[in-house]
C-alpha positions in Angstrom: -11.0 3.6 1.9 -8.1 1.9 3.5 -9.6 1.6 7.0 -12.8 0.1 5.6 -11.2 -2.6 3.6 -8.0 -3.1 5.5 -6.7 -6.7 5.3 -9.2 -7.2 2.5 -7.0 -9.9 0.9 -7.0 -11.9 4.1 -10.7 -11.5 4.6 -11.5 -12.7 1.0 -9.4 -15.7 1.5 -11.1 -16.5 4.8 -14.5 -16.1 3.1 -13.5 -18.5 0.4 -12.2 -21.1 2.8 -15.3 -20.9 4.9 -17.5 -21.8 1.9 -15.9 -25.1 1.1 -15.3 -28.5 2.6 -12.0 -30.5 2.5 -11.9 -33.4 0.1 -9.6 -36.5 -0.3 -6.3 -36.0 -2.0 -5.6 -39.1 -4.1 -2.6 -39.1 -6.4 -0.4 -36.7 -4.5 3.2 -37.7 -4.0 5.6 -36.3 -1.4 8.6 -34.9 -3.4 12.2 -35.0 -2.0 12.0 -31.4 -0.8 8.7 -31.9 1.0 6.3 -30.6 -1.6 3.1 -32.7 -2.1 2.4 -32.7 -5.9 0.2 -34.4 -8.5 1.4 -34.0 -12.1 -1.1 -33.4 -14.9 1.3 -33.3 -17.8 5.0 -33.7 -18.3 6.9 -31.4 -20.7 9.7 -32.6 -23.0 12.3 -30.3 -21.5 15.0 -31.4 -19.1 15.3 -27.9 -17.7 14.5 -27.5 -14.0 14.8 -24.3 -12.0 17.2 -23.7 -9.1 17.1 -21.2 -6.3 18.0 -17.7 -7.6 16.8 -18.6 -11.1 13.9 -16.6 -12.6 10.8 -18.6 -13.4 7.7 -17.6 -15.5 4.6 -19.6 -14.7 0.8 -19.7 -14.6 -0.9 -20.3 -11.3 -4.4 -20.8 -10.0 -5.1 -21.1 -6.3 -8.0 -23.2 -5.0 -9.7 -24.5 -1.9 -11.3 -27.7 -3.3 -13.3 -26.4 -6.2 -13.4 -22.7 -5.2 -11.1 -20.5 -7.2 -9.3 -18.0 -5.0 -6.8 -16.5 -7.5 -5.6 -17.1 -11.0 -3.2 -15.8 -13.6 -4.7 -17.9 -16.4 -5.8 -15.7 -19.2 -3.7 -12.9 -17.7 0.0 -12.0 -17.7 2.0 -14.9 -16.3 3.9 -14.5 -13.1 7.7 -14.1 -13.1 9.7 -14.3 -9.9 13.2 -15.1 -8.8 13.1 -18.2 -6.6 14.4 -17.5 -3.1 14.4 -19.7 0.0 10.8 -21.1 0.6 8.8 -19.4 3.3 7.8 -22.8 4.6 8.4 -26.4 3.6 6.3 -27.4 0.7 5.3 -23.9 -0.5 5.0 -22.7 -4.1 8.7 -22.3 -4.4 9.3 -25.9 -3.4 6.7 -27.0 -5.9 8.3 -25.0 -8.8 11.7 -26.5 -7.9 10.3 -29.9 -8.6 9.0 -29.1 -12.1 10.5 -29.1 -15.6 9.7 -26.5 -18.2 6.3 -27.5 -19.8 5.1 -29.4 -16.7 1.7 -28.8 -15.3 1.0 -29.9 -11.7 -1.1 -29.4 -8.6 0.6 -28.5 -5.4 -1.1 -29.2 -2.0 -0.1 -26.8 0.8 -1.2 -27.0 4.5 -3.7 -24.3 5.3 -2.0 -24.0 8.7 1.1 -22.6 6.9 -1.1 -20.2 4.8 -2.6 -18.8 7.9 0.5 -18.5 10.0 3.0 -17.4 7.2 1.0 -15.9 4.3 -1.7 -14.3 6.4 0.6 -13.8 9.4 -2.1 -14.8 11.9 -1.2 -15.8 15.5 -3.9 -18.4 15.6 -5.4 -20.8 13.1 -9.2 -21.0 13.2 -10.1 -24.5 14.4 -12.3 -25.3 11.4 -9.4 -24.8 9.0 -6.7 -26.6 11.0 -5.1 -29.5 9.1 -6.8 -28.7 5.8 -5.2 -27.9 2.5 -5.0 -25.2 -0.2 -4.1 -26.2 -3.8 -2.1 -24.5 -6.5 -2.3 -25.5 -10.1 1.1 -24.6 -11.6 2.4 -24.6 -15.2 6.1 -23.8 -15.6 6.6 -21.8 -18.8 10.3 -20.9 -18.7 13.4 -20.6 -16.6 16.1 -18.0 -16.8 19.3 -19.2 -15.1 20.8 -17.1 -12.3 24.0 -16.8 -14.4 22.0 -15.1 -17.2 20.3 -12.8 -14.7 23.6 -11.8 -13.3 25.1 -11.2 -16.8 22.1 -9.1 -17.7 22.2 -7.1 -14.5 25.9 -6.4 -14.9 25.3 -5.2 -18.5 22.5 -3.0 -17.3 24.6 -1.5 -14.5 27.5 -0.8 -16.9 25.0 0.9 -19.3 23.5 3.0 -16.5 26.9 4.0 -15.2 27.9 5.1 -18.6 24.7 7.1 -19.0 25.3 8.9 -15.7 28.8 9.8 -16.7 27.6 11.1 -20.1 25.1 13.3 -18.2 27.5 14.6 -15.5 30.6 15.2 -17.6 29.4 18.3 -19.6 28.0 19.7 -16.3 31.4 19.3 -14.6 33.2 20.8 -17.6 31.0 23.9 -17.6 32.9 26.7 -15.9 29.7 28.4 -14.8 29.0 25.5 -12.4 30.5 25.0 -8.9 31.6 21.5 -8.0 31.7 20.8 -4.2 34.4 18.6 -2.7 31.9 15.7 -2.4 30.9 16.1 -6.1 27.6 18.0 -6.0 27.3 20.2 -9.1 25.7 23.6 -8.2 24.2 25.3 -11.3 22.3 28.2 -9.7 22.2 29.6 -6.1 20.5 32.7 -4.7 20.1 34.4 -1.3 22.3 35.8 1.4 20.4 34.8 4.5 21.4 32.6 7.4 22.7 29.0 6.8 21.5 26.3 9.1 23.8 25.1 11.8 23.7 21.5 13.0 20.8 21.0 15.4 18.8 24.0 14.1 15.4 23.6 12.4 14.7 24.2 8.8 11.5 24.5 6.6 12.0 24.1 2.9 10.3 23.1 -0.4 12.0 21.0 -3.1 11.7 19.1 -6.3 13.8 16.1 -7.1 13.9 14.9 -10.7 15.7 12.3 -12.8 18.0 13.5 -15.6 15.2 12.9 -18.1 13.0 15.3 -16.1 10.7 12.8 -14.4 9.6 14.1 -11.0 10.7 11.7 -8.2 9.6 13.8 -5.2 8.0 17.2 -4.9 6.8 19.3 -1.9 5.8 22.5 -3.7 2.1 23.0 -3.4 1.8 19.9 -1.3 3.5 20.3 2.1 6.7 22.0 3.1 9.3 19.9 4.9 10.2 20.5 8.5 13.3 18.8 9.9 16.1 19.3 12.4 19.2 19.9 10.4 21.5 16.9 10.8 18.6 14.5 10.9 19.0 12.3 7.7 16.6 13.3 5.0 16.7 11.1 1.8 20.5 10.8 1.6 23.9 12.1 2.6 24.0 14.3 -0.6 20.6 15.8 0.0 21.6 16.7 3.6 24.6 18.5 2.2 22.4 20.5 -0.1 20.1 21.6 2.8 23.2 23.0 4.6 24.2 25.0 1.5 21.0 27.0 0.9 20.6 30.3 2.9 17.3 31.3 4.4 15.2 33.0 1.7 17.4 31.6 -1.0 17.3 28.7 -3.4 19.6 26.3 -5.3 19.5 24.1 -8.3 22.0 21.4 -8.4 22.8 17.8 -9.4 23.6 15.2 -6.8 25.6 12.2 -8.2 24.2 8.8 -7.6 27.0 8.0 -5.2 25.5 10.5 -2.8 21.9 9.5 -3.3 20.8 5.9 -4.2 24.2 4.7 -5.5 24.5 1.5 -7.5 21.4 0.1 -5.8 18.6 2.5 -6.8 15.3 2.5 -4.9 13.0 -0.5 -5.4 11.2 -0.2 -8.8 11.1 3.6 -8.8 14.7 4.7 -9.2 17.3 2.8 -11.2 20.9 2.3 -10.0 23.4 5.0 -11.0 20.7 7.7 -11.3 21.9 11.2 -10.4 19.2 13.6 -9.0 18.5 17.1 -10.3 17.3 19.0 -7.2 15.8 22.5 -6.8 15.5 23.5 -3.1 14.0 26.7 -1.7 14.9 27.4 2.0 11.9 29.1 3.7 13.1 29.3 7.2 16.1 28.6 9.5 15.1 28.5 13.2 16.6 27.9 16.6 14.7 25.9 19.1 12.7 28.8 20.5 11.7 30.1 17.0 10.8 26.5 16.0 8.5 26.1 19.0 6.8 29.4 18.2 6.5 28.2 14.5 4.9 24.9 15.6 2.4 26.8 17.9 1.4 28.9 15.0 0.9 25.9 12.8 -1.2 24.2 15.5 -3.4 27.3 15.8 -3.9 27.5 12.1 -4.7 23.7 11.9 -7.3 24.1 14.7 -8.9 27.1 13.0 -9.1 25.2 9.7 -10.6 22.1 11.5 -13.3 24.3 13.1 -14.2 25.8 9.8 -14.4 22.4 8.1 -16.5 21.0 11.0 -18.9 23.9 10.7 -19.2 23.2 7.0 -19.8 19.5 7.7 -22.5 20.3 10.3 -24.3 22.5 7.7 -23.9 19.9 4.9 -25.5 17.2 7.1 -28.3 19.5 8.1 -29.0 20.5 4.5 -29.0 16.9 3.4 -31.5 16.0 6.2 -33.9 18.7 5.2 -33.6 18.1 1.4 -34.3 14.4 1.9 -37.0 14.6 4.5 -35.2 12.6 7.1 -37.3 12.4 10.3 -35.3 9.9 12.3 -33.3 11.3 15.2 -29.5 10.6 15.3 -28.0 8.4 17.9 -25.9 9.8 20.8 -22.8 9.6 18.5 -24.5 11.6 15.7 -25.2 8.6 13.4 -28.5 8.5 11.5 -29.7 4.9 11.0 -32.4 4.7 8.4 -33.9 1.2 8.3 -34.7 -0.2 4.9 -35.3 -3.9 5.7 -35.6 -5.8 8.9 -33.6 -9.0 9.6 -34.4 -12.2 11.4 -32.8 -13.7 14.5 -30.5 -12.2 17.1 -29.0 -8.8 16.8 -25.2 -8.7 16.3 -23.1 -8.1 19.4 -19.7 -6.7 20.2 -17.1 -9.5 19.4 -19.3 -11.3 16.9 -17.8 -12.3 13.6 -20.0 -11.0 10.8 -20.3 -10.9 7.0 -21.5 -7.7 5.5 -22.0 -5.8 2.3 -21.6 -2.1 2.1 -21.6 0.8 -0.4 -19.9 4.1 0.5 -20.9 7.4 -1.0 -20.3 11.1 -0.3 -23.2 13.4 0.3 -23.3 14.2 -3.5 -24.2 10.6 -4.0 -20.9 9.7 -5.8 -19.9 6.1 -5.1 -16.5 5.7 -3.4 -16.3 2.0 -2.6 -18.6 -1.1 -2.7 -18.0 -4.6 -1.3 -20.4 -5.9 -4.0 -17.5 -5.5 -6.4 -15.7 -8.4 -4.6 -18.6 -10.8 -5.3 -18.8 -11.9 -1.7 -19.3 -10.4 1.8 -16.5 -8.9 3.9 -15.9 -10.7 7.1 -14.6 -9.2 10.3 -15.1 -9.2 14.1 -17.1 -6.3 15.5 -14.7 -4.3 17.8 -11.6 -5.4 15.9 -11.1 -1.9 14.4 -11.2 -3.2 10.9 -14.3 -1.2 10.0 -15.1 2.4 10.7 -17.0 3.2 13.8 -20.3 4.0 12.0 -20.5 0.5 10.6 -19.8 -1.2 13.9 -22.3 0.9 15.7 -25.1 0.2 13.2 -24.4 -3.5 13.1 -25.2 -3.8 16.8 -28.8 -2.8 15.9 -29.2 -5.3 13.1 -30.1 -8.9 12.7 -29.0 -11.1 9.7 -30.8 -10.0 6.5 -31.2 -6.4 7.7 -30.4 -3.4 5.5 -29.9 0.2 6.6 -28.8 3.5 5.2 -26.5 5.6 7.3 -25.8 9.3 7.4 -22.4 9.3 9.0 -20.5 12.3 10.5 -16.8 12.3 9.8 -16.1 11.6 13.4 -17.4 8.1 12.8 -15.7 7.7 9.5 -12.4 9.1 8.3 -12.2 12.4 10.3 -9.4 14.7 9.3 -8.0 12.3 6.7 -8.1 13.7 3.2 -8.9 10.9 0.8 -9.0 12.9 -2.4 -11.3 15.2 -4.3 -14.4 13.2 -3.6 -13.8 12.8 0.1 -11.7 15.6 1.6 -11.1 16.1 5.4 -14.1 16.1 7.7 -16.5 14.7 5.0 -19.7 13.0 6.1 -20.6 9.7 4.4 -23.7 7.9 3.1 -23.4 4.2 3.7 -25.7 1.4 2.5 -25.1 -1.5 4.9 -26.4 -5.1 4.7 -25.8 -7.7 7.5 -25.5 -11.0 5.6 -24.7 -13.3 8.5 -23.4 -13.7 12.0 -21.0 -16.6 12.3 
C-alpha cells in the first residue's frame, strides 16, 4: 500500500500539529550549545555524554498537550550521538544532560519541517512555533568503550572467517583462484562471457551458517552486461567463471565481498559468502536484443491475460452484488453511502480522509482508521491513488462512498503479495472528513 500511505509519518505529524495551539513556554533556559531546556529532575550522576558516545534514553514528542510519539513503556532508544542536524535538536538536548536527568526540550517547528520532514516551505500557521521532547537519559556508553567493543568484535569475526576458510583451502578437491575464491563444484562446457556481452543467471548467496542473503531462483533471473558491477568484485569474477548451461558452487572471502565493513545491519564484517550460480545464457548484443523482445512479448501476453481476468472479476462482482450504478469514464464505480454538506472538494484542495482498502474477496488490506486520525494530503499531489482523488472531487465534507476500482486507477501491474497480485481491482470505503 506504499502509494496510498506514502509520507504517512509526515502527514500524521502535520495532522497532530494542526489540532493544537501554541502555548507559553515558562521555565525554559537557553543552554550553552543553543538547546532550550527545562529540567524536571536532576540525577545524582556526574556522567554527561559526548559526541560519538552511545546514549540510551526515553523520549516523548509533543505539540503542546498532544502526544506525537513516545518510547515510554516500550524499549528505550539507543543511538550514537553524531553532529546535530540543526542547532538545538535532540542531540544538543541530550548533550546537556547527566545520566538520570529528566528534561523537556523545545525545538523550533520550522526546523522540524525543513530538516526532519524535508519540506521546501513551512506552512504559515506553524511558522515560529515549537515542538517539545520529554527526555530521560538512562545511560551513556563512552566512545572509547564502543571502539574497544567494536575492535573485539572485528577480531572475533575475523577469526571465525579464518576458521571457516582454512579447511576449505586445505581440501585438495577445491580449486583456489589467484584472488582467493574457493571453487568447490563446477559443471558445464559452454561459452564463457566476454567483457561487454550479456548474461542471464540465477544464484543464491548464503552466510557460512546457511542463512540466505540473496536468492533469484524462483523469483527473477538476473540480466546484466558482463563487466557491469553486480554486488562486488568477487561476485563479478564468479560470473565470468561459469560457462553457459553450467553452474558453480564456491566461497568468496569477505575481502572480495563486503570486507571488514559488512552491509548495514544485514551482513556482519568479515563474512565470507557461499555462492551457487547457474549460468542460463551468454549473449552478444544481437542475441540480447532478441531475448528482450521475447520477454516483452511474453510480458504483454501475460498482461492481456490478467486484464481479461480483471474485467471478468469486476463484472462478476457487479452482478453478484446487484450494482446498478454506471461507471465513470475512467471505469470507476462510485456507490454513495452518505451525502456530505458544503462545497465539493476540488483539484488542489488539502483534504483529510479516512479509507479502508479491500480486495474483491473482501479481505482488508489497509485502513486509515488504524492511525486514529484522518490522512491529510493535497488532491493532485500524487500521494493517493487516482481512484481516491477522482472520487473526492464528487464529495463534500461528511460524505461516504464505496468504490469499485479497476487496477488502472490503483496499483496496476504492481504485485503487492498474495492478497493483491498484479492487475487486481480494489474495493475502497472512503470518507471525506474535511476540506482545509
